[in-house]
C-alpha positions as CSV (number, residue, x, y, z in Angstrom):
1,M,14.3,20.8,-9.5
2,G,11.1,21.6,-11.4
3,P,9.4,24.4,-13.2
4,Y,9.0,26.7,-10.2
5,D,10.0,30.3,-9.7
6,T,12.8,31.6,-7.4
7,E,10.4,32.5,-4.6
8,T,8.8,29.1,-4.6
9,D,12.2,27.4,-4.5
10,R,13.2,29.7,-1.6
11,L,10.1,28.9,0.3
12,A,10.5,25.2,-0.4
13,A,14.1,25.2,0.9
14,A,13.1,26.9,4.2
15,A,10.1,24.6,4.6
16,R,12.2,21.5,4.0
17,E,14.7,22.6,6.6
18,A,11.9,23.1,9.1
19,L,10.5,19.7,8.3
20,V,13.9,18.0,8.9
21,R,14.2,19.8,12.2
22,E,10.7,18.6,13.2
23,I,11.5,15.0,12.3
24,D,14.8,15.2,14.0
25,A,13.2,16.4,17.2
26,E,10.8,13.4,17.1
27,G,13.8,11.0,17.0
28,A,12.3,9.3,13.9
29,W,15.7,8.4,12.4
30,A,17.6,8.0,15.7
31,G,18.4,4.4,14.7
32,D,20.0,5.4,11.4
33,P,20.8,9.2,11.3
34,V,22.1,9.0,7.7
35,W,18.5,9.5,6.6
36,R,18.6,13.1,7.9
37,E,20.8,14.0,4.9
38,A,18.4,12.3,2.5
39,F,15.4,14.2,3.7
40,A,17.3,17.4,3.7
41,A,18.4,16.9,0.1
42,V,15.4,15.5,-1.7
43,P,12.7,18.1,-2.5
44,R,9.3,16.7,-1.6
45,H,7.4,19.5,-3.5
46,V,8.8,18.2,-6.8
47,F,7.0,14.9,-6.1
48,V,3.6,16.5,-5.2
49,P,3.0,19.1,-8.0
50,Y,-0.6,18.9,-6.8
51,Y,-2.4,17.3,-4.0
52,Y,-5.8,17.3,-2.4
53,V,-7.0,18.7,1.0
54,V,-10.4,18.2,2.6
55,G,-12.4,21.4,2.4
56,P,-16.0,22.3,3.1
57,R,-17.1,20.9,-0.2
58,G,-15.0,17.8,-0.2
59,Y,-11.5,17.4,-1.6
60,E,-9.9,20.6,-2.9
61,R,-6.8,20.7,-5.1
62,R,-3.7,22.6,-4.3
63,W,-1.2,22.9,-7.1
64,G,2.2,24.4,-7.7
65,E,1.5,26.2,-11.0
66,S,-1.5,28.2,-9.7
67,P,-1.5,31.7,-11.1
68,D,-2.2,33.0,-7.5
69,P,1.0,33.5,-5.5
70,E,-0.8,33.0,-2.2
71,A,-2.2,29.7,-3.5
72,R,1.3,28.6,-4.6
73,E,2.6,29.5,-1.1
74,R,-0.1,27.4,0.5
75,W,0.8,24.5,-1.8
76,V,4.5,24.6,-1.0
77,R,4.0,25.0,2.7
78,G,1.6,22.1,2.7
79,A,4.0,19.9,0.7
80,Y,6.4,20.1,3.7
81,A,3.9,19.6,6.4
82,D,4.4,16.4,8.4
83,V,1.2,14.9,7.2
84,P,0.1,12.4,4.5
85,L,-1.0,14.0,1.2
86,A,-3.8,12.7,-1.0
87,T,-2.3,12.7,-4.5
88,R,-4.7,10.6,-6.6
89,L,-8.5,10.2,-6.4
90,R,-10.9,8.0,-8.4
91,D,-14.6,8.6,-8.1
92,G,-14.0,10.5,-4.9
93,E,-12.0,7.6,-3.4
94,L,-8.3,7.9,-2.4
95,V,-6.1,5.5,-4.5
96,S,-2.7,7.0,-3.9
97,S,-1.0,9.3,-1.4
98,S,2.3,10.6,-0.2
99,S,2.9,9.2,3.3
100,Q,3.6,11.3,6.4
101,P,7.3,12.2,6.2
102,S,8.0,11.3,9.8
103,L,6.5,7.8,9.3
104,M,8.5,7.4,6.2
105,A,11.6,8.3,8.2
106,R,10.8,5.7,10.9
107,M,10.1,3.0,8.3
108,L,13.3,3.8,6.3
109,A,15.4,3.7,9.6
110,A,13.7,0.4,10.6
111,L,14.6,-1.1,7.2
112,E,18.2,-1.0,8.3
113,V,19.6,-0.3,4.8
114,E,23.3,-0.9,4.3
115,D,25.6,0.3,1.5
116,G,25.3,-1.8,-1.6
117,N,21.9,-3.2,-0.7
118,R,19.4,-3.9,-3.5
119,V,16.0,-2.5,-2.4
120,L,12.5,-3.2,-3.8
121,E,9.8,-0.7,-2.9
122,V,6.2,-2.0,-3.4
123,G,3.9,1.0,-4.0
124,A,5.6,3.6,-6.0
125,G,3.3,6.5,-5.0
126,T,4.8,9.8,-6.0
127,G,8.3,8.5,-6.3
128,Y,9.5,10.4,-3.2
129,N,10.4,7.3,-1.2
130,A,12.3,5.8,-4.1
131,A,14.3,9.1,-4.4
132,L,15.1,9.0,-0.7
133,L,16.4,5.4,-1.1
134,A,18.4,6.3,-4.2
135,H,20.0,9.3,-2.4
136,R,20.9,7.1,0.6
137,L,22.4,4.3,-1.5
138,G,24.1,6.7,-4.0
139,D,23.3,4.3,-6.8
140,D,20.0,4.5,-8.7
141,D,20.4,1.0,-10.1
142,L,20.1,-0.5,-6.6
143,V,16.5,0.8,-6.2
144,T,13.4,-0.7,-7.8
145,T,9.9,0.6,-7.2
146,V,6.7,-1.1,-8.5
147,D,3.1,-0.2,-8.7
148,L,0.0,-1.7,-10.4
149,E,-1.3,1.5,-11.9
150,P,0.4,2.8,-15.1
151,E,-0.7,6.4,-14.3
152,I,1.1,6.2,-10.9
153,T,4.4,4.7,-12.3
154,E,4.4,7.2,-15.2
155,S,4.0,10.2,-12.9
156,A,6.5,8.8,-10.4
157,S,9.0,8.4,-13.2
158,R,8.5,12.1,-14.2
159,H,8.9,13.3,-10.7
160,L,12.1,11.2,-10.2
161,Q,13.6,12.5,-13.4
162,A,12.7,16.1,-12.5
163,A,14.5,15.6,-9.1
164,G,17.5,14.0,-10.8
165,F,17.0,10.3,-9.8
166,H,16.7,7.3,-12.1
167,P,15.8,4.1,-10.2
168,A,13.9,1.3,-12.0
169,V,10.2,2.1,-12.1
170,V,8.1,-1.0,-12.9
171,T,4.4,-1.4,-13.7
172,G,3.1,-4.6,-12.2
173,D,1.5,-6.4,-9.3
174,G,3.7,-5.7,-6.3
175,A,2.6,-8.9,-4.6
176,R,4.5,-10.7,-7.3
177,G,7.6,-8.8,-6.7
178,V,9.9,-7.9,-9.6
179,P,11.8,-11.2,-10.4
180,E,13.9,-9.7,-13.2
181,R,15.4,-7.2,-10.7
182,A,16.0,-9.8,-7.9
183,P,17.7,-10.8,-5.7
184,F,16.9,-8.1,-3.1
185,D,18.4,-7.4,0.3
186,R,15.6,-5.2,1.5
187,I,11.9,-5.0,0.6
188,I,9.7,-2.1,1.8
189,A,6.0,-1.8,1.1
190,T,4.1,1.5,1.3
191,C,0.6,-0.1,1.0
192,E,-1.3,-2.4,3.4
193,L,-1.3,-6.2,2.8
194,S,-3.2,-9.0,4.3
195,T,-0.2,-11.4,4.4
196,V,3.4,-11.6,3.3
197,P,3.6,-12.6,-0.4
198,R,5.6,-15.7,-0.9
199,A,7.1,-14.3,-4.0
200,W,8.9,-11.7,-1.9
201,L,10.8,-14.3,0.1
202,A,11.7,-16.2,-3.1
203,Q,13.3,-13.0,-4.5
204,C,15.3,-12.2,-1.4
205,R,18.8,-13.1,-0.4
206,P,19.1,-15.1,2.9
207,G,19.2,-12.6,5.8
208,A,17.2,-10.0,3.9
209,R,14.8,-7.7,5.7
210,I,11.2,-7.1,4.7
211,L,9.2,-4.2,6.2
212,T,5.5,-4.1,5.3
213,P,2.3,-2.6,6.7
214,L,0.0,-5.3,8.0
215,A,-3.2,-4.9,10.1
216,T,-2.5,-1.3,11.0
217,G,1.0,-2.2,12.1
218,L,4.5,-2.5,10.6
219,L,6.0,-6.0,10.3
220,A,9.8,-6.4,10.2
221,L,10.5,-9.8,8.8
222,T,13.9,-11.5,8.5
223,V,14.2,-13.9,5.6
224,R,15.9,-17.2,6.3
225,D,15.6,-18.7,2.9
226,A,13.3,-18.7,-0.2
227,T,10.4,-20.1,1.8
228,H,11.0,-19.1,5.4
229,G,10.8,-15.8,7.2
230,E,9.9,-14.5,10.7
231,G,9.7,-11.2,12.6
232,R,7.8,-9.0,15.0
233,F,5.8,-5.8,14.6
234,L,7.3,-2.4,15.4
235,P,5.6,-0.3,18.1
236,T,4.4,2.2,15.5
237,A,0.8,2.3,14.2
238,A,0.5,2.6,10.4
239,F,-2.4,3.1,8.1
240,F,-1.9,2.8,4.4
241,V,-4.0,2.5,1.2
242,P,-4.5,-1.3,0.6
243,L,-2.4,-3.0,-2.1
244,R,-4.5,-3.3,-5.3
245,G,-4.5,-6.3,-7.6
246,E,-6.8,-8.5,-9.6
247,G,-8.9,-10.7,-7.5
248,R,-7.5,-9.4,-4.2
249,P,-10.3,-9.2,-1.6
250,G,-10.9,-6.1,0.5
251,P,-10.8,-6.3,4.3
252,E,-13.8,-7.8,6.0
253,V,-15.8,-5.5,8.3
254,V,-15.7,-6.8,11.8
255,S,-18.7,-5.9,14.0
256,L,-17.8,-4.5,17.4
257,A,-21.4,-4.6,18.7
258,G,-21.7,-5.9,22.2
259,L,-18.1,-5.0,23.2
260,P,-17.4,-2.5,26.0
261,G,-16.9,1.0,24.7
262,R,-13.3,1.0,26.2
263,A,-12.4,-1.9,23.8
264,R,-13.8,-0.2,20.8
265,E,-11.6,2.9,21.5
266,Q,-8.4,1.0,22.2
267,D,-6.0,1.0,19.3
268,T,-4.1,-2.1,20.5
269,F,-7.4,-4.1,20.6
270,R,-8.4,-2.9,17.2
271,F,-5.0,-4.0,16.0
272,L,-5.6,-7.6,17.4
273,L,-8.9,-7.8,15.5
274,A,-7.4,-6.5,12.3
275,L,-4.5,-9.1,12.6
276,T,-6.9,-12.0,13.3
277,R,-9.7,-10.9,11.0
278,G,-12.1,-13.7,10.2
279,T,-10.4,-16.2,12.6
280,L,-11.0,-14.8,16.0
281,D,-14.4,-13.9,17.4
282,P,-14.3,-10.3,18.7
283,Q,-15.7,-11.4,22.1
284,E,-13.0,-14.0,22.4
285,G,-10.4,-11.5,21.2
286,Y,-11.5,-9.0,23.9
287,A,-11.1,-11.7,26.6
288,L,-7.7,-12.6,25.3
289,W,-6.6,-9.0,25.0
290,E,-7.6,-8.3,28.7
291,R,-6.1,-11.6,30.0
292,E,-2.7,-11.0,28.4
293,G,-2.4,-7.5,29.7
294,E,-3.5,-5.4,26.7
295,P,-0.4,-6.3,24.6
296,E,1.2,-3.7,22.4
297,R,2.1,-4.3,18.8
298,E,5.6,-5.4,19.4
299,R,4.4,-8.5,21.3
300,Y,3.0,-9.9,18.1
301,G,4.8,-11.4,15.1
302,V,4.4,-13.4,11.9
303,T,6.0,-16.6,10.7
304,V,6.1,-17.8,7.0
305,D,7.0,-21.5,6.7
306,G,6.5,-22.8,3.1
307,E,2.9,-22.5,2.2
308,R,1.9,-21.7,5.8
309,A,1.8,-18.3,7.3
310,W,0.5,-17.3,10.7
311,A,0.4,-14.4,13.1
312,W,1.2,-15.0,16.8
313,L,1.2,-13.4,20.2
314,H,4.4,-13.7,22.4
315,E,6.1,-16.6,20.6
316,P,5.7,-18.3,17.1
317,E,4.9,-21.7,18.6
318,G,2.9,-20.4,21.6
319,P,-0.8,-21.0,22.3
320,Y,-2.0,-17.9,20.5
321,A,-1.6,-18.2,16.7
322,W,-3.9,-17.3,13.8
323,P,-3.5,-18.3,10.1
324,L,-2.8,-15.7,7.5
325,P,-3.8,-16.0,3.8
């Protein structure tokens, strides 16, 4: 399980048990308790041999092969904290991370994985999520993980091999899917997107489920056929590193000037603005949000119908709908 000493492995085992108890207490996998076994078995520290924490002078690195025993202990305890971990920086900017374990548990439970499912993960990260999927399915060949950055896929492959897992790790644009590994029964993204890539639907079997971060929420989409899909957002807020790809624009900055302070502070209003970015004036959005009773995320959804895709409030064909890219 990695080049670590006996004391480190002992600390890791105890910290992993504590993390599993913490996630258990939150009810994160209540909908699919089989994930408890996966989190108890897969060693997260093997997937984060180093990570970064914010210190007084910016990001500071913690790593598992530090010559200082106390530093190694801080590293291993941090590896099992229920927090996201910054794992890759470029020019001081975060480009890859290991998601918060309890959020990963909620997402995996919401994916509704069944035995024998072929699963595509978009955003390989450290490889930890792919290992959890491979453990759950009991067959490495059922799992494919893809990332645009060769450095990320190479390190994910090393981590997976060190932990004893061998899913398919592909370097490529996740928005294009992985057609040579299709068809898929489940697709899960661990990076934020601005829409649902049409290639994903085309690579899914009818009835497949797609779970993807979108506009600070988690969209659970059911695929009807190669060009149609529809679903609602989960109640959970989610903030992820955006999907990277050639020519993919970054999110526009929406001005909140002139809006009441209460609106600027409300997460559900900010979600509405993120979902309708560029198509709904913030003042109009605020009036709508108030008029409709400050709707929570699960009252919104997305429909993909051929080349068209739109977000909506309440119902797909209702009066409140906004085009997606």
